[in-house]
C-alpha positions in Angstrom: 0.1 0.0 -0.1 2.7 2.3 0.7 4.1 2.0 -2.9 0.5 2.5 -4.3 0.2 5.8 -2.1 3.8 6.8 -3.6 2.8 5.8 -7.1 -0.2 8.0 -7.0 1.4 10.8 -5.4 4.1 10.7 -8.0 1.5 10.8 -10.8 -0.4 13.9 -9.6 3.2 15.6 -9.5 4.5 14.1 -12.5 5.1 17.0 -15.6 4.0 14.7 -18.1 1.3 16.5 -19.8 -1.0 15.4 -22.6 -2.9 17.9 -24.7 -6.1 18.1 -24.2 -6.9 18.7 -28.0 -6.3 15.1 -28.7 -9.6 14.1 -28.4 -10.5 16.5 -31.5 -7.7 14.8 -33.5 -8.9 11.5 -33.2 -6.7 8.5 -31.7 -3.9 10.2 -33.3 -1.5 8.2 -31.1 1.4 9.3 -30.2 -0.1 13.0 -30.3 1.7 15.8 -31.7 3.3 16.8 -28.4 4.4 13.7 -27.5 8.4 13.0 -27.1 9.4 9.3 -26.1 11.1 9.2 -22.7 12.5 5.8 -22.0 12.3 4.8 -18.3 15.6 5.3 -15.8 16.4 1.8 -15.7 15.7 0.9 -19.2 18.7 3.4 -19.8 21.2 1.8 -17.3 20.3 -2.2 -17.8 17.7 -2.8 -20.3 18.0 -6.4 -19.8 17.5 -6.7 -15.9 14.4 -3.8 -16.2 12.5 -6.3 -18.6 12.6 -9.3 -16.5 10.0 -9.7 -13.5 10.6 -8.3 -10.5 10.0 -11.9 -8.6 8.5 -14.9 -9.5 5.2 -14.6 -10.3 5.5 -10.8 -10.0 3.5 -8.7 -12.9 5.4 -8.7 -16.0 5.0 -5.5 -18.3 7.0 -4.5 -21.7 9.0 -1.6 -19.5 11.9 -0.9 -22.0 9.4 -0.4 -25.1 7.5 3.1 -25.6 4.3 2.0 -24.1 2.3 4.8 -26.3 3.6 2.8 -29.3 2.2 -0.2 -28.0 -0.9 1.3 -27.4 -1.2 2.8 -30.8 -0.4 -0.6 -32.3 -3.2 -2.3 -30.0 -5.6 0.1 -31.1 -5.5 -0.2 -34.8 -5.5 -4.2 -34.1 -8.5 -4.2 -32.4 -9.9 -1.7 -35.1 -9.0 -4.3 -37.9 -10.5 -7.2 -36.0 -13.6 -5.3 -35.2 -13.4 -5.9 -31.4 -13.4 -3.4 -28.2 -9.8 -3.1 -26.6 -9.4 -3.5 -22.7 -6.6 -1.8 -21.3 -5.1 -2.6 -17.9 -2.4 -0.3 -16.5 -0.2 -1.2 -13.3 2.9 -1.4 -11.8 5.6 -4.3 -11.9 5.5 -4.4 -8.0 1.9 -4.5 -7.8 0.6 -8.0 -6.3 -2.9 -7.4 -7.5 -1.8 -6.6 -11.4 0.2 -9.2 -11.3 -2.9 -11.9 -9.9 -5.4 -9.9 -12.8 -2.6 -11.0 -15.5 -2.3 -14.6 -14.5 -6.3 -14.8 -14.5 -7.2 -12.9 -17.6 -6.2 -15.7 -20.3 -7.6 -18.7 -18.5 -11.3 -20.1 -17.4 -12.0 -16.8 -15.6 -12.0 -14.6 -18.5 -10.6 -15.0 -21.7 -11.4 -18.6 -22.1 -14.6 -18.8 -20.2 -17.6 -20.4 -21.4 -21.4 -19.8 -21.0 -21.4 -16.5 -20.5 -23.6 -13.8 -22.9 -20.4 -12.3 -24.0 -17.9 -14.3 -25.7 -15.1 -12.6 -24.2 -12.1 -13.8 -26.9 -14.1 -12.7 -29.8 -15.4 -9.6 -28.4 -12.3 -8.0 -26.6 -8.4 -7.5 -27.6 -6.0 -6.8 -24.2 -3.1 -4.8 -23.7 -1.0 -4.3 -20.6 0.1 -0.9 -19.6 3.1 -0.4 -17.2 3.5 2.9 -15.2 6.0 1.9 -12.6 8.5 -0.6 -12.0 11.4 -0.6 -9.0 14.8 0.8 -9.6 17.5 0.7 -6.8 15.2 0.2 -4.3 12.5 2.9 -5.5 9.1 3.0 -7.0 10.0 4.7 -10.5 7.8 6.2 -13.2 7.8 4.6 -16.5 7.2 8.1 -18.6 5.4 6.8 -21.5 2.9 4.2 -19.8 2.2 7.5 -18.1 1.6 9.3 -21.0 -0.7 6.4 -22.2 -2.8 6.4 -19.1 -3.3 10.3 -19.1 -4.3 10.3 -22.8 -6.9 7.8 -22.5 -8.2 8.5 -19.2 -8.8 12.0 -20.5 -11.1 10.2 -23.2 -13.2 8.6 -20.5 -14.2 12.5 -18.9 -11.3 12.9 -16.7 -12.1 9.5 -14.2 -9.3 9.9 -11.6 -7.1 6.8 -11.0 -7.1 5.8 -7.3 -6.2 2.5 -7.6 -4.1 -0.2 -9.8 -4.8 -2.1 -11.9 -6.6 0.7 -13.3 -8.8 -0.4 -16.5 -10.2 0.9 -19.3 -12.2 -0.4 -22.4 -12.3 1.4 -25.5 -14.0 1.4 -28.8 -11.2 1.6 -31.4 -13.2 3.3 -34.0 -14.3 6.3 -31.7 -11.7 8.0 -29.9 -14.2 9.8 -27.4 -15.8 6.5 -26.6 -13.1 5.7 -23.1 -14.5 3.8 -20.1 -12.1 3.7 -17.2 -13.0 2.1 -13.9 -10.7 2.1 -10.7 -10.3 -1.7 -9.2 -10.8 -1.3 -5.9 -14.3 -3.3 -6.1 -12.3 -6.0 -7.4 -9.4 -6.2 -5.7 -8.7 -8.2 -2.4 -6.1 -6.1 -0.6 -5.6 -8.5 2.2 -4.8 -11.1 -0.4 -3.4 -9.6 -3.3 -6.0 -11.5 -5.0 -9.0 -10.4 -7.7 -12.7 -11.4 -7.7 -13.0 -12.0 -11.5 -16.7 -12.6 -11.2 -16.6 -8.8 -10.4 -14.1 -7.8 -13.0 -16.2 -9.8 -15.3 -19.4 -7.4 -14.6 -16.9 -4.4 -14.9 -16.4 -5.5 -18.4 -19.9 -6.4 -19.3 -21.1 -3.1 -17.9 -18.6 -1.4 -20.2 -19.3 -3.4 -23.2 -23.1 -2.3 -22.7 -22.3 1.1 -22.4 -20.0 1.4 -25.5 -22.4 -0.9 -27.7 -25.4 2.1 -26.6 -27.3 -0.2 -24.3 -27.5 1.5 -21.1 -24.9 4.4 -19.3 -22.8 3.2 -16.5 -21.9 5.3 -13.3 -18.6 6.9 -13.2 -16.1 5.4 -10.7 
């Protein structure tokens, strides 16, 4: 919890800013005012920085430009006619690692019997916004840039927890649903309630498809 509080404080104070004109320009990722800044850990030792901090920990492509990864994922989802789930987190976050482990198994993408076929309906990308470097929490600038760009399109939902979850329509840049994960994360055990996660995704799907308006969280 200490690392999470430090991360949220750093995000609030970080000078990384995204243009508010991005919505009018369409996706336009990366935006015209974006300049890639690699994470400090990747400059010093990209091989070590790209490895999980511990067995079973959350894994992100920390040494790649997260903005470029997001742009590619949005375009791929558009080509495939799918919605895109974006999960934002940190390499040291146990709840992020738990969600990563569960998403591609029978609790989500391989789940059968629900009204939504998740594999046919969604693509997914992981975006890292922080890691640990020299014993301290370290921001991943390109990941923060993605988080802020997409979150601005959701109506400015505040990030209060990670993993932070966004679901977007790749054909409509203003259609981004953003949700915090407090209701699905068990802070005591570091586990995820996948039933609640599926409900969150189902609600976002309904809103993006115009079936109803979901509450902002």
